N, CA, C and O of each residue as an XYZ file, in Angstrom:
604
protein
N      -6.145     -1.392     -1.881
C      -5.518     -1.564     -0.659
C      -4.155     -1.824     -0.802
O      -3.808     -2.776     -1.500
N      -3.407     -1.183     -0.297
C      -1.914     -1.440     -0.625
C      -1.195     -2.535      0.249
O      -0.220     -3.122     -0.220
N      -1.623     -2.795      1.410
C      -1.063     -3.671      2.259
C      -2.351     -4.903      2.652
O      -2.717     -5.605      1.709
N      -2.807     -5.063      3.617
C      -3.809     -5.793      4.107
C      -4.612     -5.173      5.295
O      -4.071     -4.526      6.192
N      -5.791     -5.397      5.231
C      -6.712     -5.261      6.394
C      -6.192     -5.778      7.731
O      -5.649     -6.876      7.860
N      -6.405     -4.873      8.752
C      -5.866     -5.241     10.163
C      -6.828     -6.401     10.636
O      -7.911     -6.469     10.057
N      -6.566     -7.263     11.564
C      -7.487     -8.057     11.893
C      -8.538     -7.612     13.171
O      -8.248     -6.695     13.940
N      -9.386     -8.142     13.242
C     -10.405     -7.804     14.292
C      -9.561     -7.568     15.467
O      -9.780     -6.496     16.030
N      -8.559     -8.385     16.022
C      -7.952     -8.084     17.306
C      -7.160     -6.789     16.976
O      -7.155     -5.980     17.904
N      -6.535     -6.442     15.930
C      -5.690     -5.301     15.934
C      -6.446     -4.337     15.588
O      -5.817     -3.279     15.605
N      -7.774     -4.193     15.205
C      -8.691     -2.983     15.374
C      -9.049     -2.614     16.678
O      -9.096     -1.447     17.067
N      -9.351     -3.805     17.490
C      -9.901     -3.607     18.850
C      -8.778     -2.954     19.711
O      -9.031     -2.226     20.671
N      -7.437     -3.286     19.272
C      -6.420     -2.839     20.071
C      -6.094     -1.516     19.631
O      -5.614     -0.770     20.485
N      -6.271     -1.032     18.365
C      -6.460      0.402     17.985
C      -7.622      1.129     17.841
O      -7.841      1.936     16.938
N      -8.422      0.811     18.810
C      -9.991      1.492     18.684
C      -9.553      2.879     19.167
O     -10.146      3.716     18.487
N      -8.871      3.368     19.936
C      -8.782      4.790     20.070
C      -8.078      5.546     18.826
O      -8.440      6.661     18.452
N      -7.184      4.919     18.318
C      -6.423      5.504     17.024
C      -7.607      5.505     15.829
O      -7.622      6.315     14.902
N      -8.515      4.521     16.018
C      -9.383      4.551     14.701
C     -10.612      5.504     15.037
O     -11.260      5.936     14.084
N     -10.948      5.836     16.241
C     -11.762      6.779     16.545
C     -11.383      8.164     16.292
O     -12.182      9.026     15.925
N     -10.080      8.360     16.508
C      -9.128      9.803     15.965
C      -9.269      9.708     14.676
O      -9.698     10.741     14.162
N      -9.002      8.583     13.750
C      -9.172      8.590     12.350
C     -10.248      9.225     11.764
O     -10.302     10.144     10.947
N     -11.314      8.406     12.471
C     -12.720      8.772     12.068
C     -12.924     10.484     12.420
O     -13.398     11.273     11.603
N     -12.510     10.823     13.663
C     -12.760     12.265     13.905
C     -12.118     13.160     13.006
O     -12.623     14.271     12.847
N     -10.979     12.817     12.332
C     -10.210     13.551     11.650
C     -10.867     13.844     10.425
O     -10.543     14.780      9.693
N     -11.879     12.970     10.180
C     -12.721     13.145      8.682
C     -14.022     13.603      9.180
O     -14.974     13.602      8.399
N     -14.189     14.040     10.538
C     -15.469     14.573     10.956
C     -16.481     13.557     11.082
O     -17.639     13.938     10.912
N     -16.310     12.499     11.311
C     -17.004     11.330     11.178
C     -17.428     10.969     12.823
O     -16.558     10.408     13.489
N     -18.476     11.220     13.344
C     -18.551     10.987     14.804
C     -19.016      9.274     14.846
O     -19.022      8.576     13.832
N     -19.422      8.738     16.326
C     -19.614      7.678     16.562
C     -21.061      7.362     15.938
O     -21.067      6.310     15.298
N     -22.008      7.887     15.974
C     -23.165      7.913     15.680
C     -23.178      7.677     14.070
O     -23.801      6.755     13.543
N     -22.499      8.521     13.450
C     -22.425      8.742     11.884
C     -21.622      7.414     11.529
O     -21.881      6.753     10.524
N     -20.821      7.146     12.261
C     -20.023      5.601     12.065
C     -20.943      4.605     11.941
O     -21.025      4.004     10.869
N     -21.731      4.297     12.966
C     -22.914      3.200     13.102
C     -23.914      3.153     11.787
O     -24.375      2.162     11.221
N     -24.099      4.586     11.484
C     -25.271      4.658     10.347
C     -24.367      4.375      9.041
O     -24.835      3.695      8.128
N     -23.092      4.897      8.970
C     -22.317      4.383      7.705
C     -22.398      2.828      7.652
O     -23.026      2.291      6.740
N     -21.788      2.116      8.591
C     -21.675      0.808      8.611
C     -23.180      0.142      8.291
O     -23.150     -0.913      7.657
N     -24.289      0.586      8.614
C     -25.495      0.109      8.359
C     -26.172      0.303      7.160
O     -26.953     -0.460      6.591
N     -25.721      1.592      6.790
C     -26.702      2.114      5.291
C     -25.520      1.940      4.242
O     -25.871      1.553      3.127
N     -24.135      2.180      4.453
C     -23.434      2.060      3.253
C     -22.111      1.100      3.819
O     -21.006      1.501      4.181
N     -22.509      0.027      3.774
C     -21.074     -0.857      4.272
C     -20.021     -0.817      3.548
O     -18.914     -0.913      4.077
N     -20.174     -0.664      2.160
C     -18.967     -0.363      1.277
C     -18.181      0.996      1.394
O     -17.043      1.120      0.941
N     -18.712      1.782      1.890
C     -17.995      2.981      2.483
C     -17.442      2.361      3.798
O     -16.214      2.430      3.753
N     -17.759      1.931      4.654
C     -17.395      1.595      5.680
C     -16.102      0.501      5.517
O     -15.189      0.578      6.339
N     -16.053     -0.378      4.584
C     -15.199     -1.149      4.134
C     -13.764     -0.406      3.593
O     -12.631     -0.838      3.808
N     -14.104      0.786      2.858
C     -13.146      1.333      2.347
C     -12.477      2.303      3.612
O     -11.262      2.378      3.799
N     -13.211      2.822      4.204
C     -12.465      3.581      5.556
C     -11.855      2.423      6.510
O     -11.083      2.911      7.336
N     -11.971      1.255      6.599
C     -11.248      0.137      7.379
C     -10.092     -0.111      6.372
O      -9.044     -0.277      6.996
N      -9.949     -0.180      5.229
C      -8.929     -0.290      4.221
C      -7.771      0.673      4.375
O      -6.563      0.460      4.481
N      -8.654      2.072      4.354
C      -7.772      3.381      4.226
C      -6.830      3.166      5.796
O      -5.600      3.177      5.821
N      -7.662      2.988      6.961
C      -7.047      3.138      8.210
C      -5.859      1.825      8.337
O      -4.782      1.905      8.929
N      -6.322      0.800      7.711
C      -5.340     -0.276      8.049
C      -4.067      0.169      7.224
O      -2.990     -0.121      7.745
N      -4.038      0.798      6.075
C      -2.801      1.147      5.157
C      -2.183      2.133      5.786
O      -0.964      2.140      5.621
N      -2.706      3.117      6.574
C      -2.295      3.846      7.359
C      -1.381      3.344      8.549
O      -0.224      3.656      8.831
N      -2.124      2.606      9.064
C      -1.312      1.917     10.242
C       0.055      1.015      9.736
O       1.171      1.170     10.232
N      -0.239      0.119      8.735
C       0.777     -0.386      7.983
C       2.071      0.522      7.400
O       3.276      0.272      7.432
N       1.566      1.320      7.024
C       2.601      2.367      6.711
C       3.660      3.119      7.428
O       4.834      3.358      7.144
N       2.748      3.487      8.656
C       3.431      4.077      9.673
C       4.213      2.909     10.376
O       5.304      3.253     10.831
N       3.939      1.883     10.512
C       4.742      0.710     11.475
C       5.989      0.473     10.465
O       7.160      0.503     10.842
N       5.597      0.245      9.197
C       6.527     -0.274      8.116
C       7.783      0.539      8.139
O       8.887      0.002      8.232
N       7.590      2.036      8.043
C       8.299      2.880      7.949
C       9.345      2.860      9.045
O      10.378      3.501      8.851
N       9.205      2.280     10.027
C      10.070      2.320     11.372
C      10.818      1.078     11.465
O      11.685      0.960     12.331
N      10.502     -0.049     10.478
C      11.157     -1.045     10.485
C      12.530     -0.777      9.818
O      12.677     -0.126      8.784
N      13.566     -1.392     10.577
C      14.996     -1.242      9.896
C      15.654     -3.043      9.923
O      16.450     -3.421      9.063
N      15.215     -3.847     10.898
C      15.260     -5.078     10.962
C      14.191     -5.997     11.030
O      13.215     -5.843     11.765
N      14.391     -7.075     10.170
C      13.384     -8.272     10.211
C      14.428     -9.566     10.286
O      15.552     -9.666      9.793
N      13.830    -10.316     10.906
C      14.508    -11.718     11.030
C      13.514    -12.883     11.157
O      12.401    -12.751     11.668
N      13.961    -13.953     10.691
C      13.341    -15.294     10.366
C      14.166    -16.330     10.938
O      15.268    -16.596     10.459
N      13.572    -17.073     12.181
C      14.616    -18.045     12.639
C      13.675    -19.541     12.558
O      12.504    -19.759     12.871
N      14.772    -20.459     11.981
C      14.058    -21.962     12.027
C      15.007    -22.572     12.678
O      15.953    -22.067     13.282
N      14.618    -24.134     12.485
C      15.292    -24.918     13.370
C      17.047    -24.754     12.916
O      17.903    -24.637     13.793
N      17.294    -24.764     11.856
C      18.723    -24.815     11.576
C      19.201    -23.534     10.800
O      20.388    -23.403     10.503
N      18.379    -22.714     10.519
C      18.915    -21.331      9.894
C      18.304    -20.214     10.486
O      17.295    -20.243     11.190
N      19.008    -19.159     10.146
C      18.538    -17.813     10.721
C      18.582    -16.802      9.400
O      19.490    -16.952      8.583
N      17.729    -15.926      9.243
C      17.880    -15.064      8.039
C      17.542    -13.688      8.919
O      16.567    -13.506      9.649
N      18.600    -12.811      8.640
C      18.303    -11.544      9.265
C      18.596    -10.355      8.077
O      19.536    -10.331      7.283
N      17.592     -9.476      8.204
C      17.331     -8.502      7.126
C      17.554     -7.275      7.855
O      16.916     -7.026      8.878
N      18.582     -6.359      7.298
C      18.549     -4.864      7.338
C      18.092     -4.053      6.265
O      18.567     -4.303      5.158
N      17.226     -3.089      6.373
C      16.763     -2.205      5.370
C      17.342     -0.943      5.263
O      16.998     -0.200      6.183
N      18.080     -0.465      4.478
C      18.739      0.833      4.434
C      17.807      1.608      3.401
O      16.654      1.306      3.091
N      18.543      2.638      2.957
C      17.516      3.668      2.287
C      17.248      2.991      0.867
O      16.151      3.118      0.322
N      18.132      2.377      0.377
C      17.920      1.747     -1.142
C      18.063      0.070     -1.115
O      17.592     -0.686     -1.965
N      18.674     -0.239     -0.171
C      18.991     -2.064     -0.316
C      18.502     -2.789      0.902
O      18.135     -2.213      1.926
N      18.517     -3.932      0.748
C      18.317     -5.066      1.826
C      19.749     -5.471      1.813
O      20.533     -5.539      0.866
N      19.939     -5.763      3.286
C      21.282     -6.663      3.372
C      20.780     -7.783      4.361
O      20.108     -7.684      5.388
N      21.314     -8.869      3.733
C      21.090    -10.125      4.480
C      22.041    -10.899      5.020
O      22.984    -11.287      4.331
N      21.922    -11.209      6.261
C      23.008    -12.118      6.805
C      22.333    -13.421      7.282
O      21.673    -13.418      8.321
N      22.485    -14.511      6.553
C      21.730    -15.850      6.920
C      23.047    -16.773      7.474
O      24.217    -16.758      7.091
N      22.416    -17.544      8.481
C      23.370    -18.150      9.242
C      22.549    -19.788      9.122
O      21.346    -20.001      9.279
N      23.377    -20.561      8.874
C      23.008    -22.020      8.874
C      24.090    -22.984      9.634
O      25.299    -22.822      9.799
N      23.163    -24.119     10.064
C      24.058    -25.023     10.920
C      24.014    -26.412     10.125
O      22.986    -26.909      9.666
N      25.085    -26.863     10.053
C      25.116    -28.546      9.752
C      24.690    -29.372     10.780
O      24.313    -30.502     10.469
N      24.678    -29.100     11.718
C      24.599    -30.016     13.124
C      23.169    -29.910     13.289
O      22.526    -28.913     13.620
N      22.688    -31.261     12.971
C      21.175    -31.092     12.728
C      20.465    -31.549     14.268
O      19.283    -31.875     14.382
N      21.373    -31.498     15.309
C      20.566    -31.541     16.716
C      20.672    -30.000     17.278
O      20.279    -29.700     18.405
N      21.091    -29.317     16.613
C      21.056    -27.707     17.200
C      19.573    -27.226     16.511
O      19.169    -27.457     15.371
N      18.916    -26.482     17.598
C      17.600    -25.697     16.919
C      17.771    -24.539     17.458
O      18.009    -24.516     18.666
N      17.710    -23.509     16.847
C      17.907    -22.332     16.515
C      16.788    -21.338     17.188
O      17.005    -20.182     17.551
N      15.554    -22.038     17.272
C      14.626    -21.797     17.992
C      14.276    -21.719     19.280
O      13.290    -21.162     19.761
N      15.223    -22.368     19.870
C      15.412    -22.478     21.489
C      16.601    -21.836     21.868
O      17.635    -21.609     21.238
N      16.230    -21.566     23.108
C      17.458    -20.765     23.989
C      18.710    -21.496     23.862
O      19.725    -20.841     23.623
N      18.782    -22.700     23.982
C      19.821    -23.685     23.924
C      20.544    -23.447     22.427
O      21.751    -23.213     22.367
N      19.827    -23.515     21.395
C      20.342    -23.275     20.088
C      21.052    -21.801     19.863
O      22.052    -21.727     19.149
N      20.592    -20.833     20.389
C      20.957    -19.542     20.247
C      22.438    -19.499     21.101
O      23.416    -18.902     20.651
N      22.444    -20.186     22.329
C      23.819    -20.091     23.068
C      24.408    -20.907     22.470
O      25.524    -20.394     22.389
N      24.474    -22.162     21.807
C      25.490    -22.763     20.988
C      25.867    -21.870     19.775
O      27.041    -21.846     19.406
N      24.897    -21.116     19.123
C      25.286    -20.165     18.200
C      26.488    -19.188     18.458
O      27.507    -18.966     17.803
N      25.997    -18.669     19.675
C      26.975    -17.651     20.129
C      28.323    -18.197     20.471
O      29.307    -17.462     20.378
N      28.437    -19.482     20.874
C      29.487    -20.144     21.215
C      30.368    -20.621     20.101
O      31.589    -20.583     20.255
N      29.818    -21.086     18.944
C      30.069    -21.776     17.912
C      30.057    -20.970     16.684
O      30.064    -21.590     15.621
N      30.038    -19.671     16.661
C      29.749    -19.013     15.301
C      30.865    -19.159     14.275
O      30.706    -19.179     13.054
N      32.070    -19.262     14.967
C      33.416    -19.268     14.156
C      33.528    -20.856     13.698
O      34.452    -21.134     12.934
N      32.727    -21.799     14.081
C      33.066    -23.096     13.694
C      32.795    -23.716     12.102
O      32.219    -23.207     11.141
N      33.473    -25.043     12.273
C      33.219    -25.544     10.765
C      31.544    -25.811     10.649
O      31.056    -25.894      9.522
N      30.763    -25.929     11.734
C      29.462    -26.305     11.695
C      28.496    -25.291     11.202
O      27.401    -25.515     10.686
N      29.114    -24.024     11.458
C      28.278    -22.838     10.926
C      28.636    -22.166      9.655
O      29.815    -22.060      9.319
N      27.729    -21.741      8.988
C      28.025    -21.052      7.890
C      27.299    -19.840      7.858
O      26.234    -19.727      8.465
N      27.830    -18.867      7.152
C      27.522    -17.530      7.099
C      27.527    -17.172      5.633
O      28.345    -17.570      4.804
N      26.417    -16.299      5.408
C      26.238    -15.718      4.085
C      25.785    -14.565      4.106
O      24.834    -14.263      4.826
N      26.435    -13.661      3.258
C      25.803    -12.401      3.176
C      25.441    -11.862      1.782
O      25.954    -12.378      0.789
N      24.585    -10.853      1.678
C      24.154    -10.820      0.178
C      23.297     -9.193      0.276
O      22.586     -8.804      1.203
N      23.586     -8.584     -0.778
C      22.928     -7.440     -0.704
C      22.009     -7.203     -1.853
O      22.335     -7.846     -2.851
N      20.976     -6.476     -1.985
C      19.904     -6.373     -3.121
C      19.214     -5.234     -3.011
O      18.645     -4.959     -1.955
N      19.167     -4.327     -4.213
C      18.739     -3.264     -4.122
C      17.043     -3.339     -4.300
O      16.559     -4.222     -5.009
N      16.304     -2.491     -3.704
C      14.877     -2.536     -3.683
C      14.446     -2.534     -4.991
O      14.866     -1.739     -5.832
N      13.288     -3.740     -5.282
C      12.973     -3.660     -6.694
C      11.607     -3.182     -6.583
O      10.978     -3.294     -7.635
N      10.957     -2.669     -5.586
C       9.625     -2.219     -5.349
C       9.655     -1.108     -4.296
O      10.722     -0.955     -3.700
N       8.768     -0.423     -4.031
C       8.933      0.487     -2.580
C       9.214     -0.403     -1.410
O       8.728     -1.494     -1.109
N      10.258      0.451     -0.739
C      10.710     -0.100      0.386
C       9.739     -0.986      1.162
O       9.805     -2.212      1.243
N       8.811     -0.173      1.729
C       7.767     -0.808      2.643
C       6.719     -1.890      2.049
O       5.908     -2.491      2.754
N       6.848     -2.042      0.723
C       6.007     -3.024      0.211
C       6.895     -4.523      0.490
O       6.429     -5.589      0.894
N       8.445     -4.173      0.094
C       9.045     -5.480      0.278
C       9.496     -5.936      1.728
O       9.950     -7.036      2.045
N       9.264     -4.823      2.540
C       9.364     -5.079      3.988
C       8.263     -5.998      4.458
O       8.474     -6.998      5.145
N       6.908     -5.543      3.988
C       5.858     -6.097      4.172
C       5.546     -7.472      3.702
O       4.903     -8.286      4.364
N       6.127     -7.718      2.311
C       6.074     -9.046      1.979
C       7.077    -10.127      2.640
O       6.808    -11.329      2.639
N       8.190     -9.627      3.172
C       9.050    -10.611      3.947
C       8.398    -10.822      5.694
O       8.700    -11.777      6.410
N       7.575     -9.815      6.052
C       6.686    -10.032      7.143
C       5.694    -10.977      6.879
O       5.470    -11.725      7.831
N       5.005    -11.176      5.829
C       3.854    -12.075      5.443
C       4.520    -13.422      5.220
O       3.833    -14.442      5.167
N       5.909    -13.454      5.081
C       6.546    -14.654      4.810
C       6.972    -15.469      6.206
O       7.455    -16.600      6.269
N       6.643    -14.544      7.329
C       7.213    -15.175      8.473
C       8.217    -14.503      9.014
O       8.643    -15.073     10.018
N       8.758    -13.531      8.753
C       9.942    -12.695      9.403
C       9.242    -11.863     10.393
O       8.110    -11.449     10.147
N       9.780    -11.621     11.382
C       9.515    -10.742     12.569
C      10.501     -9.457     12.558
O      11.549     -9.286     11.935
N       9.952     -8.786     13.273
C      10.488     -7.496     13.690
C      11.294     -7.713     15.251
O      10.770     -7.815     16.360
N      12.540     -7.735     14.930
C      13.289     -7.628     16.240
C      12.733     -8.639     17.380
O      12.652     -8.333     18.569
N      12.456     -9.574     16.969
C      12.064    -10.622     17.941
C      12.843    -11.001     19.341
O      12.493    -10.955     20.520
N      14.238    -11.456     18.581
C      15.209    -11.892     19.364
C      16.410    -11.664     18.754
O      17.197    -12.596     18.589
N      16.709    -10.324     18.322
C      17.897     -9.967     17.439
C      19.210    -10.384     18.344
O      19.317     -9.763     19.401
N      19.922    -11.075     18.136
C      21.081    -11.195     18.875
C      22.462    -10.689     18.267
O      23.529    -10.745     18.877
N      22.294    -10.190     16.982
C      23.119     -9.699     16.363
C      22.973     -7.880     15.929
O      21.843     -7.518     15.601
N      23.858     -7.038     15.937
C      23.498     -5.822     15.591
C      24.172     -5.554     14.317
O      25.197     -6.167     14.019
N      23.608     -4.598     13.488
C      24.155     -4.138     12.258
C      25.255     -3.152     12.757
O      25.111     -2.620     13.858
N      26.303     -2.898     12.022
C      27.271     -1.976     12.325
C      26.492     -0.556     12.156
O      27.087      0.503     12.359
């Protein structure tokens, strides 16, 4: 398995897509029930393959990820061969970027001495989608509340 298996909730949400996936392999609903019962290892493999297909399709459409914490914001942009990072940090401990008031404060004070901006670029060291997936697993989100746009 390349990524991770989808959760039960994700499988429920993608029920129709999974049915189409099975149909593309000429597996009917009755046959699927029989496979689950008689060959659970085959059923597990099918769940893993489907999960990877969903992850691959989803990750290939991601161009931004972001991670917001109380005093820091990490914005990642994914190019063809590099990750660009814009990191924002405030020294003002009363500001909370996870709240709307903190975002409003940041927009008004982005150029102040209380805000530090860092930029970095890194070549992909692995397959692009794997690097995006690893950032997702560490708590990054896709365009959750992006207030900045990449040029």
